[in-house]
C-alpha positions as a Markdown table, in Angstrom:
| # | Residue | x | y | z |
|---|---|---|---|---|
| 1 | Unk | 0.0 | 0.0 | 0.0 |
| 2 | Unk | 2.8 | 2.4 | 0.8 |
| 3 | Unk | 4.5 | 1.7 | -2.5 |
| 4 | Unk | 1.4 | 2.3 | -4.6 |
| 5 | Unk | 0.6 | 5.4 | -2.6 |
| 6 | Unk | 4.1 | 6.8 | -3.4 |
| 7 | Unk | 3.6 | 5.9 | -7.1 |
| 8 | Unk | 0.3 | 7.6 | -7.2 |
| 9 | Unk | 1.7 | 10.7 | -5.6 |
| 10 | Unk | 4.5 | 10.7 | -8.1 |
| 11 | Unk | 2.1 | 10.4 | -11.0 |
| 12 | Unk | 0.0 | 13.2 | -9.6 |
| 13 | Unk | 3.0 | 15.5 | -9.3 |
| 14 | Unk | 4.1 | 14.7 | -12.8 |
| 15 | Unk | 0.6 | 15.5 | -14.1 |
| 16 | Unk | 0.7 | 18.8 | -12.3 |
| 17 | Unk | 4.1 | 19.7 | -13.8 |
| 18 | Unk | 3.0 | 18.7 | -17.3 |
| 19 | Unk | -0.1 | 20.9 | -16.9 |
| 20 | Unk | 2.0 | 23.8 | -15.6 |
| 21 | Unk | 4.4 | 23.6 | -18.6 |
| 22 | Unk | 1.6 | 23.5 | -21.1 |
| 23 | Unk | -0.2 | 26.3 | -19.4 |
| 24 | Unk | 2.9 | 28.4 | -19.5 |
| 25 | Unk | 3.2 | 27.7 | -23.3 |
| 26 | Unk | -0.4 | 28.7 | -23.7 |
| 27 | Unk | 0.4 | 31.9 | -21.9 |
| 28 | Unk | 3.3 | 32.5 | -24.3 |
| 29 | Unk | 1.0 | 31.9 | -27.3 |
| 30 | Unk | -1.3 | 34.6 | -25.9 |
| 31 | Unk | 1.5 | 37.1 | -25.6 |
| 32 | Unk | 5.3 | 36.5 | -25.8 |
| 33 | Unk | 6.9 | 37.0 | -22.4 |
| 34 | Unk | 9.9 | 35.7 | -20.6 |
| 35 | Unk | 7.9 | 34.8 | -17.5 |
| 36 | Unk | 6.0 | 32.1 | -19.4 |
| 37 | Unk | 9.2 | 30.4 | -20.6 |
| 38 | Unk | 10.7 | 30.7 | -17.1 |
| 39 | Unk | 7.7 | 28.8 | -15.7 |
| 40 | Unk | 7.9 | 26.2 | -18.4 |
| 41 | Unk | 11.7 | 25.7 | -17.7 |
| 42 | Unk | 11.0 | 25.4 | -14.0 |
| 43 | Unk | 8.5 | 22.7 | -14.6 |
| 44 | Unk | 11.1 | 20.9 | -16.8 |
| 45 | Unk | 13.7 | 21.1 | -14.0 |
| 46 | Unk | 11.4 | 19.4 | -11.5 |
| 47 | Unk | 10.1 | 16.9 | -14.1 |
| 48 | Unk | 13.6 | 15.4 | -14.7 |
| 49 | Unk | 13.6 | 13.5 | -11.4 |
| 50 | Unk | 10.0 | 12.2 | -11.9 |
| 51 | Unk | 9.7 | 10.9 | -15.4 |
| 52 | Unk | 12.9 | 11.2 | -17.5 |
| 53 | Unk | 11.2 | 10.4 | -20.8 |
| 54 | Unk | 8.5 | 13.1 | -20.2 |
| 55 | Unk | 11.3 | 15.5 | -19.3 |
| 56 | Unk | 12.9 | 14.8 | -22.7 |
| 57 | Unk | 9.6 | 15.1 | -24.5 |
| 58 | Unk | 8.8 | 18.4 | -22.9 |
| 59 | Unk | 12.3 | 19.7 | -23.6 |
| 60 | Unk | 11.7 | 19.1 | -27.3 |
| 61 | Unk | 8.1 | 20.5 | -27.2 |
| 62 | Unk | 9.0 | 23.8 | -25.6 |
| 63 | Unk | 11.1 | 25.2 | -28.4 |
| 64 | Unk | 8.8 | 23.8 | -31.0 |
| 65 | Unk | 5.8 | 25.4 | -29.4 |
| 66 | Unk | 7.7 | 28.7 | -29.4 |
| 67 | Unk | 8.4 | 28.3 | -33.1 |
| 68 | Unk | 4.7 | 27.8 | -33.8 |
| 69 | Unk | 3.5 | 30.6 | -31.6 |
| 70 | Unk | 1.0 | 32.9 | -33.4 |
| 71 | Unk | 1.3 | 36.7 | -33.8 |
| 72 | Unk | 5.1 | 36.7 | -33.9 |
| 73 | Unk | 7.0 | 38.3 | -36.8 |
| 74 | Unk | 10.1 | 36.6 | -38.2 |
| 75 | Unk | 12.8 | 38.3 | -36.2 |
| 76 | Unk | 11.1 | 38.0 | -32.8 |
| 77 | Unk | 10.2 | 34.4 | -33.6 |
| 78 | Unk | 13.8 | 33.5 | -34.3 |
| 79 | Unk | 15.0 | 35.3 | -31.2 |
| 80 | Unk | 12.5 | 33.6 | -28.9 |
| 81 | Unk | 13.0 | 30.2 | -30.5 |
| 82 | Unk | 16.8 | 30.4 | -30.2 |
| 83 | Unk | 16.4 | 31.3 | -26.5 |
| 84 | Unk | 14.0 | 28.4 | -25.8 |
| 85 | Unk | 16.1 | 25.9 | -27.7 |
| 86 | Unk | 19.2 | 27.0 | -25.8 |
| 87 | Unk | 17.5 | 26.6 | -22.4 |
| 88 | Unk | 16.2 | 23.2 | -23.4 |
| 89 | Unk | 19.6 | 22.0 | -24.7 |
| 90 | Unk | 21.3 | 23.1 | -21.4 |
| 91 | Unk | 18.7 | 21.3 | -19.3 |
| 92 | Unk | 19.1 | 18.1 | -21.3 |
| 93 | Unk | 22.9 | 18.4 | -21.3 |
| 94 | Unk | 22.9 | 18.9 | -17.6 |
| 95 | Unk | 21.4 | 15.4 | -17.3 |
| 96 | Unk | 24.7 | 13.8 | -18.2 |
| 97 | Unk | 24.2 | 10.5 | -16.4 |
| 98 | Unk | 21.1 | 9.7 | -18.3 |
| 99 | Unk | 22.6 | 10.6 | -21.7 |
| 100 | Unk | 25.9 | 8.8 | -20.9 |
| 101 | Unk | 24.0 | 5.7 | -19.8 |
| 102 | Unk | 22.0 | 5.7 | -23.0 |
| 103 | Unk | 25.2 | 6.1 | -25.1 |
| 104 | Unk | 27.1 | 3.4 | -23.3 |
| 105 | Unk | 24.3 | 1.0 | -23.8 |
| 106 | Unk | 24.4 | 1.3 | -27.6 |
| 107 | Unk | 22.4 | 4.4 | -28.3 |
| 108 | Unk | 18.8 | 5.5 | -27.8 |
| 109 | Unk | 17.3 | 2.6 | -29.9 |
| 110 | Unk | 19.2 | 0.1 | -27.7 |
| 111 | Unk | 18.0 | 1.8 | -24.6 |
| 112 | Unk | 14.4 | 1.8 | -25.8 |
| 113 | Unk | 14.6 | -1.9 | -26.7 |
| 114 | Unk | 16.2 | -2.8 | -23.4 |
| 115 | Unk | 13.5 | -0.9 | -21.5 |
| 116 | Unk | 10.5 | -2.6 | -23.2 |
| 117 | Unk | 12.1 | -6.0 | -22.9 |
| 118 | Unk | 12.7 | -5.5 | -19.2 |
| 119 | Unk | 9.1 | -4.5 | -18.8 |
| 120 | Unk | 7.9 | -7.5 | -20.7 |
| 121 | Unk | 9.8 | -10.1 | -18.6 |
| 122 | Unk | 8.1 | -11.9 | -15.8 |
| 123 | Unk | 4.7 | -10.3 | -16.5 |
| 124 | Unk | 1.4 | -11.8 | -17.5 |
| 125 | Unk | 0.5 | -8.9 | -19.8 |
| 126 | Unk | 3.7 | -8.7 | -21.8 |
| 127 | Unk | 3.1 | -8.1 | -25.5 |
| 128 | Unk | 6.5 | -8.2 | -27.2 |
| 129 | Unk | 8.7 | -11.1 | -28.3 |
| 130 | Unk | 12.0 | -11.4 | -26.4 |
| 131 | Unk | 14.8 | -12.0 | -28.9 |
| 132 | Unk | 16.9 | -15.1 | -28.1 |
| 133 | Unk | 20.0 | -15.7 | -30.2 |
| 134 | Unk | 20.3 | -19.4 | -31.2 |
| 135 | Unk | 22.4 | -21.4 | -33.6 |
| 136 | Unk | 22.1 | -25.0 | -34.9 |
| 137 | Unk | 22.5 | -27.5 | -32.1 |
| 138 | Unk | 21.5 | -25.2 | -29.3 |
| 139 | Unk | 19.2 | -26.5 | -26.6 |
| 140 | Unk | 16.7 | -24.3 | -24.8 |
| 141 | Unk | 14.6 | -25.2 | -21.8 |
| 142 | Unk | 11.2 | -23.7 | -21.3 |
| 143 | Unk | 11.1 | -22.7 | -17.6 |
| 144 | Unk | 8.3 | -23.8 | -15.3 |
| 145 | Unk | 6.5 | -21.8 | -12.7 |
| 146 | Unk | 7.6 | -22.4 | -9.1 |
| 147 | Unk | 5.1 | -24.4 | -7.1 |
| 148 | Unk | 2.6 | -22.5 | -5.0 |
| 149 | Unk | 2.8 | -22.6 | -1.2 |
| 150 | Unk | 1.5 | -25.9 | 0.2 |
| 151 | Unk | 1.9 | -27.8 | -3.1 |
| 152 | Unk | 4.6 | -29.9 | -4.7 |
| 153 | Unk | 5.5 | -30.3 | -8.3 |
| 154 | Unk | 6.4 | -33.6 | -9.9 |
| 155 | Unk | 8.8 | -33.1 | -12.8 |
| 156 | Unk | 8.5 | -35.3 | -15.8 |
| 157 | Unk | 11.2 | -37.9 | -16.1 |
| 158 | Unk | 11.5 | -37.4 | -19.9 |
| 159 | Unk | 10.3 | -33.9 | -20.9 |
| 160 | Unk | 9.0 | -33.5 | -24.5 |
| 161 | Unk | 11.6 | -32.5 | -27.1 |
| 162 | Unk | 10.6 | -30.0 | -29.7 |
| 163 | Unk | 12.8 | -29.4 | -32.8 |
| 164 | Unk | 12.7 | -25.9 | -34.4 |
| 165 | Unk | 14.7 | -23.8 | -36.8 |
| 166 | Unk | 16.9 | -20.9 | -35.8 |
| 167 | Unk | 14.3 | -18.3 | -36.9 |
| 168 | Unk | 11.2 | -19.5 | -35.1 |
| 169 | Unk | 8.7 | -17.6 | -32.9 |
| 170 | Unk | 8.0 | -19.5 | -29.7 |
| 171 | Unk | 4.9 | -19.0 | -27.6 |
| 172 | Unk | 4.8 | -20.7 | -24.2 |
| 173 | Unk | 1.3 | -21.8 | -23.2 |
| 174 | Unk | -0.2 | -24.1 | -20.6 |
| 175 | Unk | -3.0 | -25.2 | -23.0 |
| 176 | Unk | -2.6 | -25.5 | -26.8 |
| 177 | Unk | -4.9 | -23.0 | -28.6 |
| 178 | Unk | -7.7 | -24.2 | -30.7 |
| 179 | Unk | -6.7 | -21.9 | -33.6 |
| 180 | Unk | -2.9 | -21.8 | -33.7 |
| 181 | Unk | -1.1 | -18.9 | -35.5 |
| 182 | Unk | 0.7 | -20.1 | -38.7 |
| 183 | Unk | 4.5 | -19.9 | -38.3 |
| 184 | Unk | 4.3 | -20.1 | -34.5 |
| 185 | Unk | 5.5 | -23.0 | -32.4 |
| 186 | Unk | 3.7 | -23.6 | -29.1 |
| 187 | Unk | 5.6 | -25.2 | -26.3 |
| 188 | Unk | 4.7 | -25.9 | -22.7 |
| 189 | Unk | 6.6 | -25.3 | -19.5 |
| 190 | Unk | 9.3 | -27.9 | -19.0 |
| 191 | Unk | 9.6 | -28.6 | -22.8 |
| 192 | Unk | 13.1 | -28.9 | -24.3 |
| 193 | Unk | 13.6 | -27.0 | -27.5 |
| 194 | Unk | 16.3 | -28.2 | -29.8 |
| 195 | Unk | 17.4 | -25.8 | -32.6 |
| 196 | Unk | 17.8 | -28.1 | -35.6 |
| 197 | Unk | 16.3 | -31.0 | -37.4 |
| 198 | Unk | 15.0 | -34.3 | -36.0 |
| 199 | Unk | 18.5 | -35.7 | -36.2 |
| 200 | Unk | 20.0 | -33.2 | -33.8 |
| 201 | Unk | 20.3 | -34.5 | -30.2 |
| 202 | Unk | 19.7 | -32.3 | -27.1 |
| 203 | Unk | 22.8 | -30.9 | -25.5 |
| 204 | Unk | 23.8 | -32.0 | -22.0 |
| 205 | Unk | 22.0 | -30.4 | -19.1 |
| 206 | Unk | 24.9 | -28.1 | -18.2 |
| 207 | Unk | 25.0 | -26.7 | -21.7 |
| 208 | Unk | 21.3 | -25.8 | -22.0 |
| 209 | Unk | 19.9 | -22.3 | -22.0 |
| 210 | Unk | 16.8 | -21.4 | -20.1 |
| 211 | Unk | 14.4 | -19.1 | -21.9 |
| 212 | Unk | 14.2 | -15.6 | -20.3 |
| 213 | Unk | 10.7 | -15.6 | -19.0 |
| 214 | Unk | 8.6 | -18.1 | -17.0 |
| 215 | Unk | 4.9 | -18.1 | -17.5 |
| 216 | Unk | 2.6 | -17.6 | -14.6 |
| 217 | Unk | -1.0 | -17.2 | -15.8 |
| 218 | Unk | -0.6 | -16.7 | -19.6 |
| 219 | Unk | 1.6 | -17.3 | -22.5 |
| 220 | Unk | 5.0 | -15.7 | -23.1 |
| 221 | Unk | 6.7 | -15.1 | -26.4 |
| 222 | Unk | 10.3 | -15.5 | -27.6 |
| 223 | Unk | 11.7 | -14.9 | -31.0 |
| 224 | Unk | 14.7 | -17.0 | -31.9 |
| 225 | Unk | 17.3 | -15.0 | -33.8 |
| 226 | Unk | 20.1 | -16.8 | -35.8 |
| 227 | Unk | 23.4 | -16.0 | -34.1 |
| 228 | Unk | 24.9 | -15.4 | -37.5 |
| 229 | Unk | 22.3 | -12.7 | -38.3 |
| 230 | Unk | 23.3 | -9.0 | -38.4 |
| 231 | Unk | 23.6 | -7.6 | -34.9 |
| 232 | Unk | 24.3 | -4.4 | -33.1 |
| 233 | Unk | 22.9 | -1.2 | -34.4 |
| 234 | Unk | 22.3 | -2.6 | -37.9 |
| 235 | Unk | 19.6 | -4.9 | -36.5 |
| 236 | Unk | 18.2 | -2.3 | -34.0 |
| 237 | Unk | 16.6 | -0.1 | -36.7 |
| 238 | Unk | 14.6 | -2.9 | -38.4 |
| 239 | Unk | 13.6 | -4.3 | -35.0 |
| 240 | Unk | 12.4 | -0.9 | -33.8 |
| 241 | Unk | 10.5 | -0.2 | -37.0 |
| 242 | Unk | 8.9 | -3.7 | -36.8 |
| 243 | Unk | 7.8 | -3.1 | -33.2 |
| 244 | Unk | 6.5 | 0.4 | -33.8 |
| 245 | Unk | 3.0 | -0.6 | -35.3 |
| 246 | Unk | 2.5 | -3.1 | -32.4 |
| 247 | Unk | 3.6 | -0.4 | -29.9 |
| 248 | Unk | 1.3 | 2.3 | -31.3 |
| 249 | Unk | -1.6 | -0.1 | -31.4 |
| 250 | Unk | -1.1 | -1.0 | -27.7 |
| 251 | Unk | -0.4 | 2.6 | -26.7 |
| 252 | Unk | -3.7 | 3.7 | -28.2 |
| 253 | Unk | -6.1 | 0.8 | -27.5 |
| 254 | Unk | -4.7 | -1.6 | -24.9 |
| 255 | Unk | -6.0 | -3.3 | -22.8 |
| 256 | Unk | -8.2 | -4.7 | -25.6 |
| 257 | Unk | -11.8 | -5.6 | -24.4 |
| 258 | Unk | -11.7 | -9.0 | -26.2 |
| 259 | Unk | -8.5 | -9.9 | -24.3 |
| 260 | Unk | -10.0 | -9.8 | -20.9 |
| 261 | Unk | -9.1 | -13.0 | -19.1 |
| 262 | Unk | -9.7 | -12.4 | -15.4 |
| 263 | Unk | -12.4 | -10.9 | -13.3 |
| 264 | Unk | -10.1 | -8.0 | -12.2 |
| 265 | Unk | -9.5 | -7.2 | -15.9 |
| 266 | Unk | -13.2 | -6.2 | -16.2 |
| 267 | Unk | -12.5 | -3.2 | -14.0 |
| 268 | Unk | -10.6 | -1.5 | -16.8 |
| 269 | Unk | -13.5 | -1.9 | -19.3 |
| 270 | Unk | -15.4 | 1.4 | -18.3 |
| 271 | Unk | -12.2 | 3.4 | -18.5 |
| 272 | Unk | -11.3 | 1.9 | -21.9 |
| 273 | Unk | -14.8 | 2.7 | -23.3 |
| 274 | Unk | -14.4 | 6.3 | -22.1 |
| 275 | Unk | -10.9 | 6.4 | -23.6 |
| 276 | Unk | -12.1 | 5.1 | -27.0 |
| 277 | Unk | -14.8 | 7.8 | -27.0 |
| 278 | Unk | -12.2 | 10.5 | -26.3 |
| 279 | Unk | -10.0 | 9.3 | -29.1 |
| 280 | Unk | -12.9 | 9.3 | -31.5 |
| 281 | Unk | -13.8 | 12.9 | -30.6 |
| 282 | Unk | -10.3 | 14.4 | -31.0 |
| 283 | Unk | -10.1 | 14.3 | -34.8 |
| 284 | Unk | -13.5 | 16.0 | -35.1 |
| 285 | Unk | -12.3 | 18.8 | -32.8 |
| 286 | Unk | -9.1 | 19.3 | -34.7 |
| 287 | Unk | -10.9 | 19.4 | -38.0 |
| 288 | Unk | -13.5 | 22.0 | -36.8 |
| 289 | Unk | -10.8 | 24.1 | -35.1 |
| 290 | Unk | -8.1 | 23.6 | -37.8 |
| 291 | Unk | -7.7 | 27.4 | -38.2 |
| 292 | Unk | -6.5 | 27.5 | -34.6 |
| 293 | Unk | -3.9 | 24.8 | -35.1 |
| 294 | Unk | -1.0 | 26.9 | -33.8 |
| 295 | Unk | -2.9 | 27.3 | -30.5 |
| 296 | Unk | -3.5 | 23.5 | -30.3 |
| 297 | Unk | 0.2 | 22.7 | -31.1 |
| 298 | Unk | 1.6 | 22.4 | -27.6 |
| 299 | Unk | -1.2 | 19.9 | -26.6 |
| 300 | Unk | -0.9 | 18.0 | -29.8 |
| 301 | Unk | 2.9 | 17.8 | -29.6 |
| 302 | Unk | 2.7 | 16.6 | -26.0 |
| 303 | Unk | 0.0 | 14.0 | -26.5 |
| 304 | Unk | 1.5 | 12.6 | -29.7 |
| 305 | Unk | 5.0 | 12.6 | -28.3 |
| 306 | Unk | 4.2 | 10.8 | -25.1 |
| 307 | Unk | 2.1 | 8.2 | -26.9 |
| 308 | Unk | 5.0 | 7.6 | -29.3 |
| 309 | Unk | 7.4 | 7.3 | -26.3 |
| 310 | Unk | 5.0 | 4.8 | -24.7 |
| 311 | Unk | 4.8 | 2.9 | -28.0 |
| 312 | Unk | 8.6 | 2.5 | -28.0 |
| 313 | Unk | 9.3 | 1.9 | -24.3 |
| 314 | Unk | 6.4 | -0.1 | -22.9 |
| 315 | Unk | 6.5 | -3.9 | -22.8 |
| 316 | Unk | 3.4 | -4.9 | -20.8 |
| 317 | Unk | -0.2 | -3.7 | -20.7 |
| 318 | Unk | -0.4 | -3.1 | -17.0 |
| 319 | Unk | 2.4 | -0.5 | -16.8 |
| 320 | Unk | 1.3 | 1.1 | -20.1 |
| 321 | Unk | -2.2 | 1.5 | -18.7 |
| 322 | Unk | -0.9 | 3.4 | -15.7 |
| 323 | Unk | 1.6 | 5.5 | -17.6 |
| 324 | Unk | -0.9 | 6.5 | -20.2 |
| 325 | Unk | -3.0 | 8.1 | -17.5 |
| 326 | Unk | -0.7 | 11.1 | -17.8 |
| 327 | Unk | -2.2 | 12.0 | -21.2 |
| 328 | Unk | -5.8 | 11.3 | -20.5 |
| 329 | Unk | -6.7 | 14.8 | -19.1 |
| 330 | Unk | -5.1 | 16.5 | -22.2 |
| 331 | Unk | -6.8 | 14.1 | -24.6 |
| 332 | Unk | -10.1 | 15.0 | -22.8 |
| 333 | Unk | -9.3 | 18.6 | -23.2 |
| 334 | Unk | -8.9 | 18.1 | -27.0 |
| 335 | Unk | -12.1 | 16.1 | -27.2 |
| 336 | Unk | -14.2 | 18.4 | -25.0 |
| 337 | Unk | -15.5 | 20.7 | -27.8 |
| 338 | Unk | -16.8 | 17.8 | -29.9 |
| 339 | Unk | -18.3 | 16.1 | -26.8 |
| 340 | Unk | -20.1 | 19.3 | -25.9 |
| 341 | Unk | -21.5 | 19.6 | -29.4 |
| 342 | Unk | -22.8 | 16.0 | -29.3 |
| 343 | Unk | -24.3 | 16.7 | -25.9 |
| 344 | Unk | -26.1 | 19.8 | -27.1 |
| 345 | Unk | -27.4 | 17.9 | -30.2 |
| 346 | Unk | -28.6 | 15.0 | -28.1 |
| 347 | Unk | -30.3 | 17.3 | -25.6 |
| 348 | Unk | -32.1 | 19.2 | -28.4 |
| 349 | Unk | -33.3 | 15.9 | -29.9 |
| 350 | Unk | -34.5 | 14.5 | -26.6 |
| 351 | Unk | -36.2 | 17.6 | -25.3 |
| 352 | Unk | -40.0 | 17.8 | -25.9 |
| 353 | Unk | -41.1 | 20.5 | -28.4 |
| 354 | Unk | -42.2 | 23.7 | -26.8 |
| 355 | Unk | -45.9 | 24.5 | -27.2 |
| 356 | Unk | -46.7 | 27.2 | -29.8 |
């Protein structure tokens, strides 16, 4: 309870600082003044220790919002934009540990991939495949769940052996699905996976590799990658691009109503239906108020940027669901004009006609 209370307080403070930064940018759009940029910069300084990725996103948004500010001629726009960009660059550069850690880990794409893989491991709601390098003759062991308190497990004397190629997608399940996905090999906890044809024998026990995740209540995915395949940064770009559609889909729509598997999961259904309604209303608002696009730009940049960051960093639905709460108030703000229009239309249709 203490941990969750601390997390909730942290999220509430982050939400307040985000709102403060966007409010200062709105004040700047109403009239260029240094006090607005000072307030936005102060919010950035405090945000750095709360949500590092939000700090980076806002540091990019602030100078962009200044560039897009209405009612500024060319020379003042360049002067204000240069000042805002310089302040943001100094704030980001002052966070040397975060940048150095990202660089030492192979660059930003490697840091993003490592983050989402770490979030997906040991979770019931992970939605990404963990890459596992494998070569011909390797032997992998599908881990089993530890026995619950008061129970004992009886391991099989001869676990099943499954032969696969070195470029196979493995899905660990407790029960085989009725409609398997083509190109996917389903294995159970305790199975021994041999990379190679039927003539390849399993390696001795001390030379076997355990898959990185143990299932608890659902399936878990692993993508075998040939050890001779291109590695390093050359493979990071296609892997990131391949993950992006999946990440965007989950960032926008997860948890999916049709994927509800437990009674506790039903608690998210009302929130998700409301969220879907807000998402549907936003495009209509933007179209009707397209002549005010400069005024909407800070909100749009923040919402789009954070959703993109979530798409690239999140690896399980539970954490994504909690982190996405930061953008819900601002999506609701964008959707509000359309929802008010629909409400007035519905009230007019349902109201009884006035007597003549």
